[in-house]
C-alpha positions as a printed NumPy array, in Angstrom:
array([[  0.248,   0.209,   0.015],
       [  1.901,   2.955,  -1.128],
       [  0.684,   6.682,  -0.782],
       [  1.996,   9.444,  -3.12 ],
       [  3.771,  12.699,  -1.53 ],
       [  5.849,  15.411,  -2.586],
       [  9.375,  14.964,  -2.429],
       [  9.57 ,  17.903,   0.174],
       [  7.003,  16.049,   2.271],
       [  8.289,  12.851,   1.866],
       [ 11.867,  13.921,   2.972],
       [ 10.718,  16.018,   5.9  ],
       [  8.273,  12.7  ,   6.64 ],
       [ 11.359,   9.863,   6.553],
       [ 13.38 ,  11.779,   8.459],
       [ 10.73 ,  11.822,  11.391],
       [ 11.445,   9.714,  14.183],
       [  8.182,   8.169,  14.39 ],
       [  8.65 ,   6.929,  11.061],
       [ 12.537,   5.263,  11.139],
       [ 10.902,   2.496,   8.589],
       [  9.503,   4.278,   6.079],
       [  9.863,   2.878,   2.955],
       [ 10.609,   6.049,   0.015],
       [ 10.24 ,   5.121,  -3.77 ],
       [ 10.633,   7.245,  -6.799],
       [  7.424,   7.179,  -8.823],
       [  6.291,   8.791, -12.037],
       [  7.988,   9.297, -15.495],
       [ 10.905,  11.299, -13.171],
       [  9.347,  15.134, -14.589],
       [  7.278,  15.434, -10.992],
       [  9.092,  14.882,  -7.926],
       [  6.347,  12.687,  -6.328],
       [  7.471,  10.305,  -3.657],
       [  5.621,   7.357,  -2.974],
       [  5.255,   6.242,   0.572],
       [  4.646,   2.736,   2.355],
       [  5.612,   1.518,   6.356],
       [  6.037,  -2.136,   6.945],
       [  2.487,  -2.183,   8.483],
       [  0.792,  -0.721,   4.94 ],
       [  2.69 ,  -3.544,   3.371],
       [  1.691,  -6.307,   5.768],
       [ -2.165,  -5.063,   5.439],
       [ -2.441,  -4.744,   1.249],
       [ -0.879,  -8.128,   1.67 ],
       [ -3.454,  -9.678,   4.034],
       [ -6.171,  -7.505,   1.922],
       [ -5.168,  -9.758,  -0.9  ],
       [ -5.512, -13.042,   0.582],
       [ -8.427, -12.312,   1.736],
       [ -9.866, -11.077,  -1.763],
       [ -7.72 , -14.183,  -2.989],
       [ -9.883, -16.336,  -0.687],
       [-13.325, -14.512,  -0.968],
       [-13.034, -15.184,  -5.052],
       [-12.508, -18.644,  -4.095],
       [-15.414, -18.905,  -1.449],
       [-17.531, -16.939,  -4.632],
       [-15.831, -20.028,  -6.532],
       [-17.569, -22.752,  -4.471],
       [-20.635, -20.936,  -3.831],
       [-21.096, -20.71 ,  -7.697],
       [-20.224, -24.897,  -8.227],
       [-22.097, -25.909,  -5.814],
       [-24.584, -27.564,  -8.389],
       [-21.531, -29.054, -10.673],
       [-21.599, -32.88 , -10.26 ],
       [-17.745, -34.331,  -9.131],
       [-17.016, -30.351,  -8.324],
       [-14.425, -30.896,  -5.214],
       [-14.55 , -27.311,  -2.743],
       [-11.272, -25.538,  -2.904],
       [ -9.776, -23.513,  -0.212],
       [ -5.981, -22.12 ,   0.593],
       [ -4.474, -22.191,   3.999],
       [ -4.467, -19.071,   4.912],
       [ -2.382, -18.317,   7.816],
       [  0.389, -20.265,   5.834],
       [ -0.453, -18.061,   2.543],
       [ -0.032, -14.439,   4.796],
       [  3.314, -16.19 ,   6.381],
       [  4.596, -16.77 ,   2.561],
       [  3.633, -13.492,   1.899],
       [  5.703, -12.285,   4.277],
       [  8.647, -14.288,   3.97 ],
       [  8.41 , -13.289,   0.115],
       [  7.879,  -9.977,   0.8  ],
       [ 10.936,  -9.486,   3.092],
       [ 13.155, -11.674,  -0.019],
       [ 11.919,  -9.187,  -2.324],
       [ 13.385,  -6.157,   0.042],
       [ 16.612,  -8.072,  -0.424],
       [ 16.407,  -8.32 ,  -3.601],
       [ 15.495,  -5.248,  -4.48 ],
       [ 18.845,  -3.616,  -2.068],
       [ 21.014,  -5.546,  -4.42 ],
       [ 19.143,  -5.605,  -8.485],
       [ 15.473,  -4.211,  -9.778],
       [ 12.875,  -7.285,  -8.659],
       [  9.783,  -6.754, -10.334],
       [  8.014,  -7.547,  -7.725],
       [  5.044,  -9.702,  -8.807],
       [  2.593, -10.778,  -6.756],
       [  2.604, -14.405,  -5.909],
       [ -0.123, -16.261,  -6.317],
       [ -1.634, -18.476,  -3.2  ],
       [ -1.499, -22.246,  -3.1  ],
       [ -4.546, -23.387,  -3.853],
       [ -5.478, -27.201,  -2.66 ],
       [ -8.998, -28.888,  -2.552],
       [-10.218, -29.366,   1.173],
       [-10.331, -32.465,   2.709],
       [-12.864, -33.639,   4.813],
       [-16.422, -33.122,   2.92 ],
       [-19.106, -35.475,   3.365],
       [-19.035, -35.641,  -0.637],
       [-22.774, -35.765,  -2.263],
       [-23.726, -38.996,  -4.713],
       [-23.054, -36.921,  -7.98 ],
       [-19.803, -36.706,  -6.431],
       [-19.907, -32.816,  -5.268],
       [-18.571, -32.123,  -1.764],
       [-19.275, -28.114,  -1.782],
       [-21.542, -27.358,   1.486],
       [-23.23 , -23.684,   1.509],
       [-23.36 , -24.023,   5.198],
       [-19.116, -24.03 ,   5.384],
       [-19.365, -21.339,   2.327],
       [-21.68 , -18.926,   4.418],
       [-19.134, -19.17 ,   7.385],
       [-16.504, -18.904,   5.699],
       [-17.104, -15.769,   3.619],
       [-18.067, -14.214,   6.946],
       [-14.959, -15.134,   8.29 ],
       [-13.341, -13.547,   5.138],
       [-15.488, -10.101,   5.475],
       [-14.431, -10.068,   9.29 ],
       [-10.975,  -9.788,   8.052],
       [-10.863,  -8.034,   5.425],
       [-12.877,  -5.32 ,   7.411],
       [-10.519,  -5.82 ,  10.234],
       [ -7.458,  -5.456,   8.201],
       [ -9.324,  -1.954,   6.258],
       [ -9.832,  -0.603,   9.463],
       [ -5.853,  -1.248,  11.127],
       [ -4.553,   0.734,   7.716],
       [ -7.393,   3.795,   7.822],
       [ -6.334,   3.754,  11.666],
       [ -1.875,   3.632,   9.927],
       [ -2.645,   5.852,   6.878],
       [ -4.231,   8.48 ,   9.539],
       [ -0.576,   8.066,  11.701],
       [  0.866,   9.024,   8.764],
       [ -1.14 ,  11.731,   7.879],
       [ -1.008,  13.195,  11.326],
       [  3.143,  12.74 ,  11.069],
       [  2.482,  14.952,   7.778],
       [  0.121,  17.773,   9.045],
       [  2.355,  18.502,  12.156],
       [  4.182,  21.347,  10.898],
       [  1.052,  22.902,   9.859],
       [ -0.558,  23.051,  13.711]])
């Protein structure tokens, strides 16, 4: 998650002790002088929200195939995928220090969900399970959005501290 700021504001914010771990990058075509700012928390929350979105798409796909003969419920281990995304991001940060990495988003590992009762047509999608999964994912996304809003508010306060 990146926010664009002018070069002057970005520089003063980067020097602020409260935001020692800001990631500052030049953006655009090189003419504007804008900087993109993010913190480790905004980056992690962005990855968390991306995974929540991916999990919601899986759940929607399962619901859409509830009547498809032979369809098996698909899912992912959210916690393991989030840890993997953070580990990959840490590796990319190290690579970016040495080279110019692409920063492409890695896809979560999707698997068939074990332990579900299969109907006579071979389908094992349970609307009850999928409804609960959807509510769980919505809660994850809302919590992450609230945390991100708070973090961006804190950054905004630091930017405007001189104006008070």
